[in-house]
TINU-542883 format. One record per residue (C-alpha): x, y, z; residue in one letter. Coordinates in steps of 0.05 Angstrom, whole numbers, plus 5000, padded with zeros to 4 digits. Each point is the difference from the previous one (the first is absolute). Layout:
REM residues N
XYZa ...
***
This chain:
REM residues 496
461245605221m 502950145069s 505850485007f 504449455028n 498849614936l 502150614960l 506550045039i 501349264989r 498250074926g 504950584992l 505949635030f 498549344966t 499650394934r 492849804988d 497450464944p 492749795013s 499550505057i 500050554946w 496849684939a 496049404976d 502150044927d 505749504984p 503350484952t 500150565051t 502449525054q 505949814956a 501950734991k 499550135075i 504449405015s 505450334959n 499650655041r 501349735070l 507649995000g 500250595047w 498449535057l 506949684990d 503750644983s 503350115069p 503149314994q 501950134927f 503750645018v 503249675061a 503049484954d 503150554957h 502350505053l 507349844990v 499450134925e 496350665011i 504950235053d 506049844956r 497150394942f 498150605042a 507050025029g 503149994930q 495750594978i 501950405062r 507449844992d 499850184927a 498350725020g 492950054977f 496550595033q 492949944973h 495249434985i 494550204951v 494249505001l 496149984935l 493549655016a 492550095007m 494749865053g 501349445049g 506849854970s 502950655029c 495650235058l 502949535052a 507350214991p 497950734996e 496349935066v 505949665033m 504750544975a 495550565025k 499249705069i 507249765010a 503250644975g 506850074968v 505349505024k 507050295006a 504849694950g 494549714957w 496750254936p 493450375002t 493649764966l 496150394949k 493749694972v 497750194931l 493049764987d 497650574957s 499950174926t 500150755015s 505850324963p 500750505057d 500549435050q 505349654958i 503950664996a 499550085075s 503249315010i 505450154948e 501850655036n 501249625065d 504649454974i 506749904966d 499549434949l 507149785017v 497949815071t 492849794987t 497349284996l 493349914965f 495549445025v 494849804949v 494449625036a 494249694962s 496749315003k 498949984925s 504950514974g 494550254954g 497350575044t 500150604954i 502350505053e 505749575027t 502349794931h 499950724975s 504050245059l 505049444990y 500950194926l 500950735020y 505449905053f 503549464959r 500950534946q 502550505052q 505349515022l 502149864927i 500450754986d 504450095061a 504749434976d 498349595062l 499349244996p 492649835003v 501649315028s 503250305062s 494450485017h 493649604993i 496949445041v 493449644988a 494949685046i 494849594962t 496649324991d 503149414964s 498850004926g 497950734997s 501950494946e 504350375051l 504049375015e 501649954926k 502050734996v 504449935062a 503649404970a 501050324931d 502550655030a 504149635053e 497050395059f 504250015063r 494949535032a 493149714988c 496149775060f 494649494982i 494050045047n 495049435009p 494750094946a 494349835048d 500950655039i 495750584975g 502850714999g 496050275058r 501749395043y 507450054983s 502650425058a 503849435033v 503349744937s 505550224952y 495550574977f 499750315069g 506449785033l 505450054947v 499150764994p 499550045076a 506649625009a 503450464949l 498850605044i 502449665064g 493549775032i 501049385044d 495649534960i 501849425047h 495850335054r 494450174950v 499749274978v 500249755073a 493950425020t 496449794936a 501249275014a 497650075072r 493650354975a 498649444950i 500849485055a 495350385047e 494750084946c 500649274981n 498749835073a 493850444999g 502850495052t 503350534956g 497450704993r 499149884926g 494449505010v 496550455051r 500850584952l 497149614942g 493949795040k 499050715025w 500450284929m 495149494973g 495050105057k 500150754992n 498749934925w 494049545014h 497350545047l 500250514944g 506750335018r 504450024939d 504650605014k 506249795038l 503650605030g 507549895011l 502250435059v 507750025003l 505150465035p 503450444949i 506749635005d 496949344975i 494650304956e 503349714937p 497949315022f 492950224986g 501750074926w 501749264998w 493649805037v 495850424953e 502449644938q 499549315031l 493050065027v 497050424943a 502649554944e 498649355036s 492950135023l 497250524950g 496349584949k 493249714982q 496850645026g 502949875069k 506050285036g 503250325060i 502850704990l 506450135040p 502350715010w 504750405045l 495450295053a 499350325068r 495449735053l 493650435001p 499250425062g 492649835006g 495749434975d 502849564945y 496450034933p 495949384989d 504349734943d 506850085034m 504649595044f 507250135020f 506749655008a 504550405048v 507549945010w 504150265059g 501049835072g 499449305028s 492549894988n 498349394959t 492749905018y 494150124954e 492750165004d 494950024944r 502250674972r 507350085021v 505849505000m 506650215030y 506049724963q 505350155053g 506550364988a 504249964937l 506850235025e 505349744952t 500649784928a 500749285026a 492950045027d 497650104929l 501249274984g 494649795049a 495550584979e 500349814927f 498149285016v 494350175048h 496750454948w 501149494944e 496749455042v 494450475021a 498550224929t 499949284975a 495249795055l 495650624991a 499649824926g 497049335019a 494950355045m 498250484944l 499749414951e 504950324952v 506649744972n 505350435034p 505549784952f 497450254933d 499150694970e 494949944945p 499050744988n 507350225001v 501249824927t 494350444975q 503950655007t 506249684972k 496149804937q 496950694995m 506850335007t 502749564943s 494150214956t 501250745014i 507449934986l 498349684933a 494750514981e 503150625032g 498550365065v 493950445002l 500750755000n 495950145062m 501450465059s 494149765041s 494049534997s 494449905048g 496950485050v 504350535035p 503949765060a 495550375049s 493849684971i 503349325001l 501550065074i 492950225014s 497749324973q 503149645060l 494549615035g 499449705069a 503849374981n 504850304948d 507350194998y 504250464957l 506349734967n 504950494970i 503649634943l 506350414991a 504049894936y 505050505027l 507350005023p 500649795073d 504150605022t 499650375066a 496750624968l 494849604962v 498549565061k 499150635043s 495150284950a 496149354998l 499949995076d 496850694999r 494849754951l 498549395043i 499250455061k 495050444962k 495849404982v 500349725072r 497650685025d 494049934954l 498349285015t 501149455052d 501249484946r 506749644986p 504750384954v 505549584968i 506150204959l 502349484949s 506150124957w 499349824927g 501749564966p 502249605062r 492949895026y 497849704934l 503649375021h 496749965068s 494350425028s 497650134929g 496749325006q 495350255054l 498350624960h 497049594944k 498249345032g 497650225069g 493550345020p 498250644963n 501650455058q 506150374973g 500250704973v 506450084959f 504050634983l 505149824946v 505750514997l 504549944940a 506450405008g 502850294936d 505650515005t 502249894928g 506349625022r 501249354964d 505249444999k 501249514944v 498549265010i 505249654956p 496949584945g 493050295010k 496150494958s 497750385062y 503450305060g 498549985075f 495650634995r 495449654950t 500049355041l 498050375064l 494350384966i 497649364966a 499849645067q 496150575032a 495150034943q 499449254996g 498449945074d 494850564995y 496649674940k 499649335036v 497150335063l 494650334957k 498649344965e 498949705070k 495150565015n 504650305053r 499450735017r 506550304973a 503050654976t 506450074958y 504250645006i 506650134965k 504550385048v 504950424960m 505750505006d 500750165075d 497449355031l 499750285070v 496350644980s 495049604958d 498749525057l 498850575049d 494750294953k 496049364991l 494650145051l 499950764994l 
***
């Protein structure tokens, strides 16, 4: 099928460009709402603006977003790039079950002036629901009205919608059900939290709408990007380096989850990672997207994305990469809207929670031996079930640098359990090129999950062990290491 027919198929919502099976086509047809999302949000801008103004005027100082994967990465990226807006609350994203990470968030907020945004399509995501139960109890214990401090973003008919109605949440935003989590940047999931911290979402929506129109006409960067990605994959290049200036590097996190989860299946996939352009010849399996300056041209190995100067520009950037990924999926002959392997670790985690976590400090070969197994087409992924603090991140950066000094292969940092809902799909469903170092942080701290027989410490360890077990079942090269006591010191000793 010609690429022009793929473009036409995308914008006429023709699922046959991705699949022949009628059942699969029906499922795909119910995942294309993101093509209309700029218009959907435009129709609700007054409502969002009014609500954001009410929250600011009520004196809230912090917005804590409880969500996982694609449901929280877009607003986190917008917040990081836009910075703090004077007179508006700040955004804190909690997408971790680490008790230490939860404690870090608690230390930075005052419940009296904090609004919790619970974002989940289904409402049944174990991490998000557990975090909701925890902070709901904190509000109750502090004699604060739960209904005034919690907002929901979800799909119609979800369990979360019912919870929001029963508990009389301050608001419940119902997103179109045909928008998947990783394609939800320009929807209530991405833009309600952004508006709550003072980002001008009118401009974000305007650039997104313009990008959709350009791609529909066949002239947008998104269609060129999709064709370029697909062509490189067909030429044997399946490692996409994302080269971003430091001030917009967070956008790479969002691209990673979109591309990895959408294309990593059926033994195929494109691995995105935060990279630097090689000084010499490019490795045979790599190609690069580069941001910065005014360049927008591409060749076979490098495509310049132009500058990303304001948070408003992110609207167009989200759309171009969504369009590109959907079209690349057609060229790879995979369904870019499903995630068949994501549920495997969820099921394994549930089994471990029921049977009890294993008493293991390590499993698999030593880290140094694992890294030595990297082949010419492989990559190392550090799967960190650790608190995302400055000290831990600095220690992980040192570990990554050590590995890069030993090899010229991509080294990726993925925070657990967040990645389970996104790039974890590529780990199990993509080509067997990954070498995985699972780091389970256990400082002994725990926090109770109301109504559950286990706490967050147990949940975190169960998720790390569950992911490791599924990786081994998929014949992936993986090592599990429990990082205890002084997390930073233990991380620094890993490769000694």
